Structures are given as structure tokens and as C-alpha cells.
PDB file of N, CA, C and O in Angstrom:
ATOM      1  N   MET A   1     105.129 179.424 102.412  1.00  0.00           N
ATOM      2  CA  MET A   1     106.243 178.591 101.858  1.00  0.00           C
ATOM      3  C   MET A   1     106.510 179.000 100.469  1.00  0.00           C
ATOM      4  O   MET A   1     105.658 179.132  99.591  1.00  0.00           O
ATOM      5  N   GLY A   2     107.682 179.174 100.366  1.00  0.00           N
ATOM      6  CA  GLY A   2     108.291 179.713  98.995  1.00  0.00           C
ATOM      7  C   GLY A   2     108.500 178.480  98.303  1.00  0.00           C
ATOM      8  O   GLY A   2     107.828 177.511  98.658  1.00  0.00           O
ATOM      9  N   SER A   3     109.431 178.345  97.252  1.00  0.00           N
ATOM     10  CA  SER A   3     109.735 177.400  96.187  1.00  0.00           C
ATOM     11  C   SER A   3     110.505 176.311  96.861  1.00  0.00           C
ATOM     12  O   SER A   3     110.421 175.111  96.600  1.00  0.00           O
ATOM     13  N   HIS A   4     111.217 176.839  97.702  1.00  0.00           N
ATOM     14  CA  HIS A   4     112.038 175.745  98.579  1.00  0.00           C
ATOM     15  C   HIS A   4     111.787 175.675  99.842  1.00  0.00           C
ATOM     16  O   HIS A   4     112.047 176.644 100.555  1.00  0.00           O
ATOM     17  N   PRO A   5     111.203 174.460 100.394  1.00  0.00           N
ATOM     18  CA  PRO A   5     110.734 174.213 101.696  1.00  0.00           C
ATOM     19  C   PRO A   5     112.197 174.449 102.882  1.00  0.00           C
ATOM     20  O   PRO A   5     113.339 174.174 102.514  1.00  0.00           O
ATOM     21  N   THR A   6     111.967 174.855 103.941  1.00  0.00           N
ATOM     22  CA  THR A   6     112.879 175.310 105.070  1.00  0.00           C
ATOM     23  C   THR A   6     112.622 174.053 106.121  1.00  0.00           C
ATOM     24  O   THR A   6     111.637 173.316 106.161  1.00  0.00           O
ATOM     25  N   ILE A   7     113.606 174.033 106.820  1.00  0.00           N
ATOM     26  CA  ILE A   7     113.532 173.255 108.319  1.00  0.00           C
ATOM     27  C   ILE A   7     112.282 173.743 109.018  1.00  0.00           C
ATOM     28  O   ILE A   7     111.676 172.928 109.713  1.00  0.00           O
ATOM     29  N   LYS A   8     111.894 174.799 108.928  1.00  0.00           N
ATOM     30  CA  LYS A   8     111.071 175.626 109.615  1.00  0.00           C
ATOM     31  C   LYS A   8     109.579 175.064 109.059  1.00  0.00           C
ATOM     32  O   LYS A   8     108.701 174.911 109.908  1.00  0.00           O
ATOM     33  N   ASP A   9     109.324 174.801 107.867  1.00  0.00           N
ATOM     34  CA  ASP A   9     108.277 174.328 106.918  1.00  0.00           C
ATOM     35  C   ASP A   9     108.117 172.707 107.651  1.00  0.00           C
ATOM     36  O   ASP A   9     107.064 172.181 108.009  1.00  0.00           O
ATOM     37  N   VAL A  10     109.283 172.228 107.723  1.00  0.00           N
ATOM     38  CA  VAL A  10     109.351 170.756 107.930  1.00  0.00           C
ATOM     39  C   VAL A  10     108.538 170.544 109.401  1.00  0.00           C
ATOM     40  O   VAL A  10     107.521 169.866 109.541  1.00  0.00           O
ATOM     41  N   ALA A  11     109.181 171.226 110.361  1.00  0.00           N
ATOM     42  CA  ALA A  11     109.069 171.371 111.710  1.00  0.00           C
ATOM     43  C   ALA A  11     107.590 171.827 112.000  1.00  0.00           C
ATOM     44  O   ALA A  11     106.879 171.209 112.792  1.00  0.00           O
ATOM     45  N   LYS A  12     107.158 172.961 111.302  1.00  0.00           N
ATOM     46  CA  LYS A  12     105.653 173.337 111.397  1.00  0.00           C
ATOM     47  C   LYS A  12     104.656 171.812 110.982  1.00  0.00           C
ATOM     48  O   LYS A  12     103.798 171.327 111.719  1.00  0.00           O
ATOM     49  N   LYS A  13     104.981 171.399 109.916  1.00  0.00           N
ATOM     50  CA  LYS A  13     104.074 170.646 109.536  1.00  0.00           C
ATOM     51  C   LYS A  13     104.109 169.254 110.171  1.00  0.00           C
ATOM     52  O   LYS A  13     103.078 168.603 110.343  1.00  0.00           O
ATOM     53  N   ALA A  14     105.270 168.839 110.499  1.00  0.00           N
ATOM     54  CA  ALA A  14     105.300 167.625 111.504  1.00  0.00           C
ATOM     55  C   ALA A  14     105.169 167.764 112.756  1.00  0.00           C
ATOM     56  O   ALA A  14     105.261 166.745 113.441  1.00  0.00           O
ATOM     57  N   GLY A  15     104.971 168.787 113.273  1.00  0.00           N
ATOM     58  CA  GLY A  15     104.585 169.224 114.773  1.00  0.00           C
ATOM     59  C   GLY A  15     105.481 169.092 115.815  1.00  0.00           C
ATOM     60  O   GLY A  15     105.149 168.862 116.978  1.00  0.00           O
ATOM     61  N   VAL A  16     106.818 169.258 115.344  1.00  0.00           N
ATOM     62  CA  VAL A  16     108.000 169.085 116.357  1.00  0.00           C
ATOM     63  C   VAL A  16     108.712 170.410 116.101  1.00  0.00           C
ATOM     64  O   VAL A  16     108.339 171.196 115.231  1.00  0.00           O
ATOM     65  N   SER A  17     109.879 170.640 116.997  1.00  0.00           N
ATOM     66  CA  SER A  17     110.653 171.677 116.751  1.00  0.00           C
ATOM     67  C   SER A  17     111.773 171.754 115.496  1.00  0.00           C
ATOM     68  O   SER A  17     112.047 170.730 114.870  1.00  0.00           O
ATOM     69  N   ILE A  18     112.336 172.915 115.209  1.00  0.00           N
ATOM     70  CA  ILE A  18     113.308 172.835 114.505  1.00  0.00           C
ATOM     71  C   ILE A  18     114.412 172.018 114.959  1.00  0.00           C
ATOM     72  O   ILE A  18     114.950 171.259 114.153  1.00  0.00           O
ATOM     73  N   THR A  19     114.785 172.080 116.075  1.00  0.00           N
ATOM     74  CA  THR A  19     115.910 171.256 116.534  1.00  0.00           C
ATOM     75  C   THR A  19     115.735 169.899 116.494  1.00  0.00           C
ATOM     76  O   THR A  19     116.697 169.136 116.405  1.00  0.00           O
ATOM     77  N   THR A  20     114.307 169.427 116.566  1.00  0.00           N
ATOM     78  CA  THR A  20     114.188 167.932 116.462  1.00  0.00           C
ATOM     79  C   THR A  20     114.465 167.740 115.073  1.00  0.00           C
ATOM     80  O   THR A  20     115.161 166.756 114.823  1.00  0.00           O
ATOM     81  N   VAL A  21     114.022 168.565 113.936  1.00  0.00           N
ATOM     82  CA  VAL A  21     113.985 168.201 112.507  1.00  0.00           C
ATOM     83  C   VAL A  21     115.588 168.172 112.404  1.00  0.00           C
ATOM     84  O   VAL A  21     116.077 167.201 111.826  1.00  0.00           O
ATOM     85  N   SER A  22     116.264 168.952 112.810  1.00  0.00           N
ATOM     86  CA  SER A  22     117.963 169.122 112.678  1.00  0.00           C
ATOM     87  C   SER A  22     118.388 168.140 113.166  1.00  0.00           C
ATOM     88  O   SER A  22     119.318 167.645 112.529  1.00  0.00           O
ATOM     89  N   PHE A  23     117.956 167.380 114.483  1.00  0.00           N
ATOM     90  CA  PHE A  23     118.601 166.264 114.864  1.00  0.00           C
ATOM     91  C   PHE A  23     118.151 164.844 114.212  1.00  0.00           C
ATOM     92  O   PHE A  23     118.916 163.883 114.290  1.00  0.00           O
ATOM     93  N   VAL A  24     116.900 164.740 113.572  1.00  0.00           N
ATOM     94  CA  VAL A  24     116.546 163.665 112.693  1.00  0.00           C
ATOM     95  C   VAL A  24     117.386 163.569 111.565  1.00  0.00           C
ATOM     96  O   VAL A  24     118.006 162.549 111.266  1.00  0.00           O
ATOM     97  N   MET A  25     117.416 165.023 110.706  1.00  0.00           N
ATOM     98  CA  MET A  25     117.928 165.025 109.616  1.00  0.00           C
ATOM     99  C   MET A  25     119.313 164.806 109.651  1.00  0.00           C
ATOM    100  O   MET A  25     119.832 164.255 108.680  1.00  0.00           O
ATOM    101  N   ASN A  26     120.004 165.150 110.619  1.00  0.00           N
ATOM    102  CA  ASN A  26     121.489 164.882 110.985  1.00  0.00           C
ATOM    103  C   ASN A  26     121.889 163.503 111.733  1.00  0.00           C
ATOM    104  O   ASN A  26     122.996 163.332 112.242  1.00  0.00           O
ATOM    105  N   ASN A  27     120.916 162.600 111.736  1.00  0.00           N
ATOM    106  CA  ASN A  27     120.846 161.291 112.316  1.00  0.00           C
ATOM    107  C   ASN A  27     121.662 161.378 113.673  1.00  0.00           C
ATOM    108  O   ASN A  27     122.533 160.539 113.902  1.00  0.00           O
ATOM    109  N   ARG A  28     121.421 162.249 114.443  1.00  0.00           N
ATOM    110  CA  ARG A  28     122.158 162.467 115.801  1.00  0.00           C
ATOM    111  C   ARG A  28     121.439 161.076 116.742  1.00  0.00           C
ATOM    112  O   ARG A  28     120.271 160.852 117.059  1.00  0.00           O
ATOM    113  N   THR A  29     122.515 160.432 116.958  1.00  0.00           N
ATOM    114  CA  THR A  29     122.297 159.438 117.993  1.00  0.00           C
ATOM    115  C   THR A  29     122.403 159.451 119.377  1.00  0.00           C
ATOM    116  O   THR A  29     122.115 158.520 120.129  1.00  0.00           O
ATOM    117  N   ASP A  30     122.917 160.772 119.745  1.00  0.00           N
ATOM    118  CA  ASP A  30     123.250 161.210 121.113  1.00  0.00           C
ATOM    119  C   ASP A  30     121.927 161.851 121.846  1.00  0.00           C
ATOM    120  O   ASP A  30     122.012 162.238 123.011  1.00  0.00           O
ATOM    121  N   VAL A  31     120.902 161.927 121.226  1.00  0.00           N
ATOM    122  CA  VAL A  31     119.623 162.359 121.671  1.00  0.00           C
ATOM    123  C   VAL A  31     118.618 161.400 121.528  1.00  0.00           C
ATOM    124  O   VAL A  31     118.756 160.460 120.745  1.00  0.00           O
ATOM    125  N   MET A  32     117.390 161.588 122.369  1.00  0.00           N
ATOM    126  CA  MET A  32     116.673 160.526 122.560  1.00  0.00           C
ATOM    127  C   MET A  32     115.497 161.037 121.533  1.00  0.00           C
ATOM    128  O   MET A  32     114.928 162.099 121.786  1.00  0.00           O
ATOM    129  N   ILE A  33     115.189 160.382 120.540  1.00  0.00           N
ATOM    130  CA  ILE A  33     113.940 160.829 119.879  1.00  0.00           C
ATOM    131  C   ILE A  33     112.874 159.400 119.346  1.00  0.00           C
ATOM    132  O   ILE A  33     113.444 158.443 118.821  1.00  0.00           O
ATOM    133  N   SER A  34     111.830 159.380 119.473  1.00  0.00           N
ATOM    134  CA  SER A  34     111.287 158.341 119.304  1.00  0.00           C
ATOM    135  C   SER A  34     111.325 157.863 117.960  1.00  0.00           C
ATOM    136  O   SER A  34     111.782 158.606 117.091  1.00  0.00           O
ATOM    137  N   ASP A  35     110.941 156.813 117.692  1.00  0.00           N
ATOM    138  CA  ASP A  35     110.899 156.242 116.205  1.00  0.00           C
ATOM    139  C   ASP A  35     109.694 156.652 115.590  1.00  0.00           C
ATOM    140  O   ASP A  35     109.616 156.499 114.371  1.00  0.00           O
ATOM    141  N   GLU A  36     108.827 157.100 116.146  1.00  0.00           N
ATOM    142  CA  GLU A  36     107.536 157.640 115.600  1.00  0.00           C
ATOM    143  C   GLU A  36     107.812 158.745 115.206  1.00  0.00           C
ATOM    144  O   GLU A  36     107.563 158.912 114.012  1.00  0.00           O
ATOM    145  N   VAL A  37     108.310 159.737 115.824  1.00  0.00           N
ATOM    146  CA  VAL A  37     108.820 161.149 115.640  1.00  0.00           C
ATOM    147  C   VAL A  37     109.642 161.063 114.495  1.00  0.00           C
ATOM    148  O   VAL A  37     109.323 161.745 113.522  1.00  0.00           O
ATOM    149  N   LYS A  38     110.662 160.332 114.438  1.00  0.00           N
ATOM    150  CA  LYS A  38     111.631 160.306 113.463  1.00  0.00           C
ATOM    151  C   LYS A  38     110.888 159.640 112.027  1.00  0.00           C
ATOM    152  O   LYS A  38     111.449 159.947 110.975  1.00  0.00           O
ATOM    153  N   LYS A  39     110.006 158.998 111.958  1.00  0.00           N
ATOM    154  CA  LYS A  39     109.337 158.587 110.856  1.00  0.00           C
ATOM    155  C   LYS A  39     108.470 159.717 110.299  1.00  0.00           C
ATOM    156  O   LYS A  39     108.370 159.941 109.093  1.00  0.00           O
ATOM    157  N   ARG A  40     107.909 160.349 111.167  1.00  0.00           N
ATOM    158  CA  ARG A  40     107.119 161.474 110.807  1.00  0.00           C
ATOM    159  C   ARG A  40     107.744 162.720 110.175  1.00  0.00           C
ATOM    160  O   ARG A  40     107.231 163.400 109.287  1.00  0.00           O
ATOM    161  N   VAL A  41     109.057 162.941 110.830  1.00  0.00           N
ATOM    162  CA  VAL A  41     109.577 164.198 110.294  1.00  0.00           C
ATOM    163  C   VAL A  41     110.389 163.673 108.843  1.00  0.00           C
ATOM    164  O   VAL A  41     110.608 164.454 107.917  1.00  0.00           O
ATOM    165  N   ILE A  42     110.714 162.495 108.822  1.00  0.00           N
ATOM    166  CA  ILE A  42     111.556 161.918 107.292  1.00  0.00           C
ATOM    167  C   ILE A  42     110.480 161.992 106.472  1.00  0.00           C
ATOM    168  O   ILE A  42     110.738 162.425 105.349  1.00  0.00           O
ATOM    169  N   LYS A  43     108.962 161.601 106.763  1.00  0.00           N
ATOM    170  CA  LYS A  43     107.993 161.583 105.827  1.00  0.00           C
ATOM    171  C   LYS A  43     107.629 162.821 105.442  1.00  0.00           C
ATOM    172  O   LYS A  43     107.321 163.033 104.269  1.00  0.00           O
ATOM    173  N   VAL A  44     107.619 163.708 106.296  1.00  0.00           N
ATOM    174  CA  VAL A  44     107.106 165.281 105.810  1.00  0.00           C
ATOM    175  C   VAL A  44     108.434 165.697 105.173  1.00  0.00           C
ATOM    176  O   VAL A  44     108.194 166.365 104.167  1.00  0.00           O
ATOM    177  N   ALA A  45     109.437 165.584 105.337  1.00  0.00           N
ATOM    178  CA  ALA A  45     110.738 166.028 104.724  1.00  0.00           C
ATOM    179  C   ALA A  45     110.552 165.575 103.092  1.00  0.00           C
ATOM    180  O   ALA A  45     110.674 166.314 102.114  1.00  0.00           O
ATOM    181  N   ARG A  46     110.206 164.075 103.111  1.00  0.00           N
ATOM    182  CA  ARG A  46     110.217 163.873 101.621  1.00  0.00           C
ATOM    183  C   ARG A  46     109.219 164.205 100.912  1.00  0.00           C
ATOM    184  O   ARG A  46     109.256 164.135  99.683  1.00  0.00           O
ATOM    185  N   ASP A  47     107.898 164.727 101.760  1.00  0.00           N
ATOM    186  CA  ASP A  47     106.666 164.925 100.960  1.00  0.00           C
ATOM    187  C   ASP A  47     106.709 166.349 100.673  1.00  0.00           C
ATOM    188  O   ASP A  47     105.808 166.907 100.048  1.00  0.00           O
ATOM    189  N   LEU A  48     107.832 167.003 101.157  1.00  0.00           N
ATOM    190  CA  LEU A  48     107.828 168.501 100.978  1.00  0.00           C
ATOM    191  C   LEU A  48     109.125 168.619 100.089  1.00  0.00           C
ATOM    192  O   LEU A  48     109.463 169.756  99.759  1.00  0.00           O
ATOM    193  N   ASP A  49     109.866 167.566  99.681  1.00  0.00           N
ATOM    194  CA  ASP A  49     110.969 167.386  98.738  1.00  0.00           C
ATOM    195  C   ASP A  49     112.160 168.505  99.660  1.00  0.00           C
ATOM    196  O   ASP A  49     112.892 169.342  99.131  1.00  0.00           O
ATOM    197  N   TYR A  50     112.079 168.263 100.813  1.00  0.00           N
ATOM    198  CA  TYR A  50     113.193 169.283 101.697  1.00  0.00           C
ATOM    199  C   TYR A  50     114.497 168.737 101.437  1.00  0.00           C
ATOM    200  O   TYR A  50     114.698 167.533 101.284  1.00  0.00           O
ATOM    201  N   HIS A  51     115.408 169.656 101.385  1.00  0.00           N
ATOM    202  CA  HIS A  51     116.938 169.411 100.885  1.00  0.00           C
ATOM    203  C   HIS A  51     117.599 170.475 102.073  1.00  0.00           C
ATOM    204  O   HIS A  51     117.297 171.666 102.011  1.00  0.00           O
ATOM    205  N   PRO A  52     118.418 170.029 103.038  1.00  0.00           N
ATOM    206  CA  PRO A  52     118.866 171.195 103.687  1.00  0.00           C
ATOM    207  C   PRO A  52     119.844 172.080 103.019  1.00  0.00           C
ATOM    208  O   PRO A  52     120.585 171.653 102.134  1.00  0.00           O
ATOM    209  N   SER A  53     119.858 173.275 103.419  1.00  0.00           N
ATOM    210  CA  SER A  53     120.611 174.121 102.691  1.00  0.00           C
ATOM    211  C   SER A  53     122.108 174.085 102.917  1.00  0.00           C
ATOM    212  O   SER A  53     122.513 173.951 104.071  1.00  0.00           O
ATOM    213  N   ALA A  54     123.004 174.201 101.866  1.00  0.00           N
ATOM    214  CA  ALA A  54     124.316 174.019 102.236  1.00  0.00           C
ATOM    215  C   ALA A  54     124.976 175.393 102.804  1.00  0.00           C
ATOM    216  O   ALA A  54     125.934 175.557 103.561  1.00  0.00           O
ATOM    217  N   MET A  55     124.094 176.337 102.147  1.00  0.00           N
ATOM    218  CA  MET A  55     124.602 177.675 102.714  1.00  0.00           C
ATOM    219  C   MET A  55     124.505 178.090 104.355  1.00  0.00           C
ATOM    220  O   MET A  55     125.285 178.663 105.116  1.00  0.00           O
ATOM    221  N   ALA A  56     123.005 177.447 104.532  1.00  0.00           N
ATOM    222  CA  ALA A  56     122.664 177.700 105.957  1.00  0.00           C
ATOM    223  C   ALA A  56     123.782 176.834 106.893  1.00  0.00           C
ATOM    224  O   ALA A  56     124.501 177.218 107.815  1.00  0.00           O
ATOM    225  N   ALA A  57     123.639 175.642 106.329  1.00  0.00           N
ATOM    226  CA  ALA A  57     124.860 174.803 107.389  1.00  0.00           C
ATOM    227  C   ALA A  57     126.276 175.541 107.237  1.00  0.00           C
ATOM    228  O   ALA A  57     126.908 175.487 108.293  1.00  0.00           O
ATOM    229  N   GLY A  58     126.737 176.009 106.524  1.00  0.00           N
ATOM    230  CA  GLY A  58     127.973 176.703 106.246  1.00  0.00           C
ATOM    231  C   GLY A  58     128.159 177.846 107.111  1.00  0.00           C
ATOM    232  O   GLY A  58     129.288 178.137 107.505  1.00  0.00           O
ATOM    233  N   LEU A  59     127.090 178.550 107.452  1.00  0.00           N
ATOM    234  CA  LEU A  59     126.964 179.754 107.986  1.00  0.00           C
ATOM    235  C   LEU A  59     126.770 179.360 109.681  1.00  0.00           C
ATOM    236  O   LEU A  59     127.277 180.094 110.529  1.00  0.00           O
ATOM    237  N   ALA A  60     126.124 178.348 109.999  1.00  0.00           N
ATOM    238  CA  ALA A  60     125.804 177.755 111.176  1.00  0.00           C
ATOM    239  C   ALA A  60     127.113 177.260 111.547  1.00  0.00           C
ATOM    240  O   ALA A  60     127.600 177.774 112.553  1.00  0.00           O
ATOM    241  N   GLY A  61     127.834 176.306 110.905  1.00  0.00           N
ATOM    242  CA  GLY A  61     129.299 175.763 111.187  1.00  0.00           C
ATOM    243  C   GLY A  61     130.127 176.743 111.074  1.00  0.00           C
ATOM    244  O   GLY A  61     131.215 176.302 111.443  1.00  0.00           O
ATOM    245  N   ARG A  62     130.234 177.890 110.753  1.00  0.00           N
ATOM    246  CA  ARG A  62     131.112 178.719 110.364  1.00  0.00           C
ATOM    247  C   ARG A  62     132.233 178.166 109.444  1.00  0.00           C
ATOM    248  O   ARG A  62     133.430 178.436 109.542  1.00  0.00           O
ATOM    249  N   ARG A  63     131.747 177.488 108.689  1.00  0.00           N
ATOM    250  CA  ARG A  63     132.641 176.896 107.413  1.00  0.00           C
ATOM    251  C   ARG A  63     131.953 176.512 106.230  1.00  0.00           C
ATOM    252  O   ARG A  63     131.089 175.635 106.254  1.00  0.00           O
ATOM    253  N   THR A  64     132.313 177.168 105.104  1.00  0.00           N
ATOM    254  CA  THR A  64     131.325 176.959 104.158  1.00  0.00           C
ATOM    255  C   THR A  64     132.205 176.073 102.984  1.00  0.00           C
ATOM    256  O   THR A  64     131.639 175.755 101.939  1.00  0.00           O
ATOM    257  N   ARG A  65     133.083 175.843 103.138  1.00  0.00           N
ATOM    258  CA  ARG A  65     133.894 174.902 102.143  1.00  0.00           C
ATOM    259  C   ARG A  65     133.852 175.564 100.654  1.00  0.00           C
ATOM    260  O   ARG A  65     133.903 174.915  99.610  1.00  0.00           O
ATOM    261  N   ASN A  66     133.763 176.781 100.741  1.00  0.00           N
ATOM    262  CA  ASN A  66     133.588 177.378  99.302  1.00  0.00           C
ATOM    263  C   ASN A  66     134.971 177.998  98.902  1.00  0.00           C
ATOM    264  O   ASN A  66     135.703 178.460  99.777  1.00  0.00           O
ATOM    265  N   LEU A  67     135.283 178.006  97.750  1.00  0.00           N
ATOM    266  CA  LEU A  67     136.555 178.666  97.132  1.00  0.00           C
ATOM    267  C   LEU A  67     136.337 179.619  96.340  1.00  0.00           C
ATOM    268  O   LEU A  67     135.471 179.419  95.488  1.00  0.00           O
ATOM    269  N   GLY A  68     136.890 180.672  96.353  1.00  0.00           N
ATOM    270  CA  GLY A  68     136.922 181.702  95.364  1.00  0.00           C
ATOM    271  C   GLY A  68     137.968 181.691  94.772  1.00  0.00           C
ATOM    272  O   GLY A  68     139.079 181.543  95.280  1.00  0.00           O
ATOM    273  N   VAL A  69     137.596 181.920  93.117  1.00  0.00           N
ATOM    274  CA  VAL A  69     138.813 182.248  92.333  1.00  0.00           C
ATOM    275  C   VAL A  69     138.592 183.281  91.543  1.00  0.00           C
ATOM    276  O   VAL A  69     137.468 183.558  91.124  1.00  0.00           O
ATOM    277  N   VAL A  70     139.750 184.010  91.242  1.00  0.00           N
ATOM    278  CA  VAL A  70     139.461 185.481  90.887  1.00  0.00           C
ATOM    279  C   VAL A  70     140.700 185.524  89.445  1.00  0.00           C
ATOM    280  O   VAL A  70     141.923 185.455  89.566  1.00  0.00           O
ATOM    281  N   PHE A  71     140.116 185.623  88.478  1.00  0.00           N
ATOM    282  CA  PHE A  71     140.913 185.510  87.311  1.00  0.00           C
ATOM    283  C   PHE A  71     140.965 187.091  86.531  1.00  0.00           C
ATOM    284  O   PHE A  71     140.013 187.845  86.324  1.00  0.00           O
ATOM    285  N   TYR A  72     142.241 187.266  86.228  1.00  0.00           N
ATOM    286  CA  TYR A  72     142.605 188.664  85.630  1.00  0.00           C
ATOM    287  C   TYR A  72     142.305 188.488  84.189  1.00  0.00           C
ATOM    288  O   TYR A  72     142.829 187.612  83.502  1.00  0.00           O
ATOM    289  N   GLN A  73     141.242 189.555  83.655  1.00  0.00           N
ATOM    290  CA  GLN A  73     140.678 189.639  82.612  1.00  0.00           C
ATOM    291  C   GLN A  73     141.894 189.772  81.268  1.00  0.00           C
ATOM    292  O   GLN A  73     142.403 190.833  80.906  1.00  0.00           O
ATOM    293  N   GLU A  74     142.124 188.652  80.786  1.00  0.00           N
ATOM    294  CA  GLU A  74     143.092 188.511  79.541  1.00  0.00           C
ATOM    295  C   GLU A  74     142.275 187.486  78.548  1.00  0.00           C
ATOM    296  O   GLU A  74     141.590 186.505  78.837  1.00  0.00           O
ATOM    297  N   ASP A  75     142.606 188.091  77.221  1.00  0.00           N
ATOM    298  CA  ASP A  75     142.238 187.192  76.028  1.00  0.00           C
ATOM    299  C   ASP A  75     142.956 185.688  76.329  1.00  0.00           C
ATOM    300  O   ASP A  75     144.087 185.585  76.804  1.00  0.00           O
ATOM    301  N   LYS A  76     142.227 184.719  76.023  1.00  0.00           N
ATOM    302  CA  LYS A  76     143.023 183.442  75.961  1.00  0.00           C
ATOM    303  C   LYS A  76     143.513 183.077  77.286  1.00  0.00           C
ATOM    304  O   LYS A  76     144.475 182.310  77.340  1.00  0.00           O
ATOM    305  N   ILE A  77     142.959 183.544  78.428  1.00  0.00           N
ATOM    306  CA  ILE A  77     143.584 182.957  79.482  1.00  0.00           C
ATOM    307  C   ILE A  77     143.015 181.502  79.719  1.00  0.00           C
ATOM    308  O   ILE A  77     143.731 180.623  80.198  1.00  0.00           O
ATOM    309  N   ILE A  78     141.909 181.317  79.421  1.00  0.00           N
ATOM    310  CA  ILE A  78     141.344 179.939  79.596  1.00  0.00           C
ATOM    311  C   ILE A  78     142.118 178.855  78.385  1.00  0.00           C
ATOM    312  O   ILE A  78     142.155 177.643  78.594  1.00  0.00           O
ATOM    313  N   SER A  79     142.540 179.296  77.489  1.00  0.00           N
ATOM    314  CA  SER A  79     143.272 178.620  76.501  1.00  0.00           C
ATOM    315  C   SER A  79     144.628 178.291  76.683  1.00  0.00           C
ATOM    316  O   SER A  79     145.240 177.415  76.072  1.00  0.00           O
ATOM    317  N   ASN A  80     145.194 179.259  77.814  1.00  0.00           N
ATOM    318  CA  ASN A  80     146.343 179.034  77.938  1.00  0.00           C
ATOM    319  C   ASN A  80     146.638 177.747  78.968  1.00  0.00           C
ATOM    320  O   ASN A  80     146.139 177.678  80.091  1.00  0.00           O
ATOM    321  N   PRO A  81     147.685 176.569  78.300  1.00  0.00           N
ATOM    322  CA  PRO A  81     147.724 175.473  79.059  1.00  0.00           C
ATOM    323  C   PRO A  81     147.856 175.469  80.374  1.00  0.00           C
ATOM    324  O   PRO A  81     147.232 174.579  80.952  1.00  0.00           O
ATOM    325  N   PHE A  82     148.713 176.465  81.265  1.00  0.00           N
ATOM    326  CA  PHE A  82     148.842 176.567  82.171  1.00  0.00           C
ATOM    327  C   PHE A  82     147.905 176.764  83.134  1.00  0.00           C
ATOM    328  O   PHE A  82     147.854 176.153  84.202  1.00  0.00           O
ATOM    329  N   SER A  83     147.042 177.754  82.703  1.00  0.00           N
ATOM    330  CA  SER A  83     145.836 178.217  83.277  1.00  0.00           C
ATOM    331  C   SER A  83     144.590 177.375  83.221  1.00  0.00           C
ATOM    332  O   SER A  83     143.736 177.457  84.103  1.00  0.00           O
ATOM    333  N   SER A  84     144.477 176.534  82.148  1.00  0.00           N
ATOM    334  CA  SER A  84     143.381 175.557  82.000  1.00  0.00           C
ATOM    335  C   SER A  84     143.830 174.351  82.870  1.00  0.00           C
ATOM    336  O   SER A  84     142.931 173.724  83.431  1.00  0.00           O
ATOM    337  N   PHE A  85     145.062 173.971  83.041  1.00  0.00           N
ATOM    338  CA  PHE A  85     145.385 172.915  84.104  1.00  0.00           C
ATOM    339  C   PHE A  85     145.210 173.251  85.396  1.00  0.00           C
ATOM    340  O   PHE A  85     144.698 172.422  86.148  1.00  0.00           O
ATOM    341  N   ILE A  86     145.545 174.337  85.810  1.00  0.00           N
ATOM    342  CA  ILE A  86     145.034 175.087  86.987  1.00  0.00           C
ATOM    343  C   ILE A  86     143.646 174.970  87.448  1.00  0.00           C
ATOM    344  O   ILE A  86     143.266 174.544  88.539  1.00  0.00           O
ATOM    345  N   ILE A  87     142.888 175.440  86.396  1.00  0.00           N
ATOM    346  CA  ILE A  87     141.537 175.637  86.619  1.00  0.00           C
ATOM    347  C   ILE A  87     140.830 174.056  86.967  1.00  0.00           C
ATOM    348  O   ILE A  87     140.032 173.793  87.867  1.00  0.00           O
ATOM    349  N   GLU A  88     141.392 173.165  85.973  1.00  0.00           N
ATOM    350  CA  GLU A  88     141.006 171.780  85.916  1.00  0.00           C
ATOM    351  C   GLU A  88     141.096 171.180  87.223  1.00  0.00           C
ATOM    352  O   GLU A  88     140.209 170.473  87.702  1.00  0.00           O
ATOM    353  N   GLY A  89     142.427 171.538  87.923  1.00  0.00           N
ATOM    354  CA  GLY A  89     142.738 171.034  89.220  1.00  0.00           C
ATOM    355  C   GLY A  89     141.933 171.549  90.514  1.00  0.00           C
ATOM    356  O   GLY A  89     141.785 170.900  91.550  1.00  0.00           O
ATOM    357  N   ILE A  90     141.384 172.995  90.225  1.00  0.00           N
ATOM    358  CA  ILE A  90     140.381 173.499  91.287  1.00  0.00           C
ATOM    359  C   ILE A  90     138.949 172.722  91.387  1.00  0.00           C
ATOM    360  O   ILE A  90     138.390 172.388  92.432  1.00  0.00           O
ATOM    361  N   VAL A  91     138.545 172.539  90.223  1.00  0.00           N
ATOM    362  CA  VAL A  91     137.259 172.067  89.945  1.00  0.00           C
ATOM    363  C   VAL A  91     137.186 170.576  90.431  1.00  0.00           C
ATOM    364  O   VAL A  91     136.123 170.141  90.875  1.00  0.00           O
ATOM    365  N   LYS A  92     138.406 169.721  90.343  1.00  0.00           N
ATOM    366  CA  LYS A  92     138.229 168.322  90.800  1.00  0.00           C
ATOM    367  C   LYS A  92     138.574 168.423  92.066  1.00  0.00           C
ATOM    368  O   LYS A  92     138.551 167.429  92.793  1.00  0.00           O
TER     369      LYS A  92
END
């Protein structure tokens, strides 16, 4: 296991499938998972300090919700009032 635990690590330690961990972590109500298994998966995830990977979720869902911004290299581009206003709008 590396520095960041994965869904596979949680599944292995909880003794369940990766799909079960996914269902529990996404609070799926359309599938039957016992309360005992849910509690075990959640406990293992907390013990491992597991946090779902936004990159993996974006790849799986084919939507990353990322935006790339390219700037032309020019002196004072950030200090330009128009450019800084646009950048501020993008960040919010």
C-alpha cells in the first residue's frame, strides 16, 4: 500500500469487493448491503484515512470538471486589471 490508500486497499481489509466499497462510499440505496457490512467498510475507510480519488471518479464518469487556462507569457499580464478580473472569476 502506497502513501494514499485506494479503494482496493479498503476492499481487501474489509473483506468485500471493490464494488461493495464503491456502493457504500457513494451511499447507494438501490442495492442491498447489510448494515454490518456498511459499518465495517466505513470503519476501515476511516482507519485507513481513505478519500476517494477525484481523478479516478472523473475518469470513470468521463467528466473531470476541470478547466484548463492558458496564458500568453507577457510581462504584467496578472497586473492587468482586465486579466486579473477574468482570473478571479475563473477561480471562484
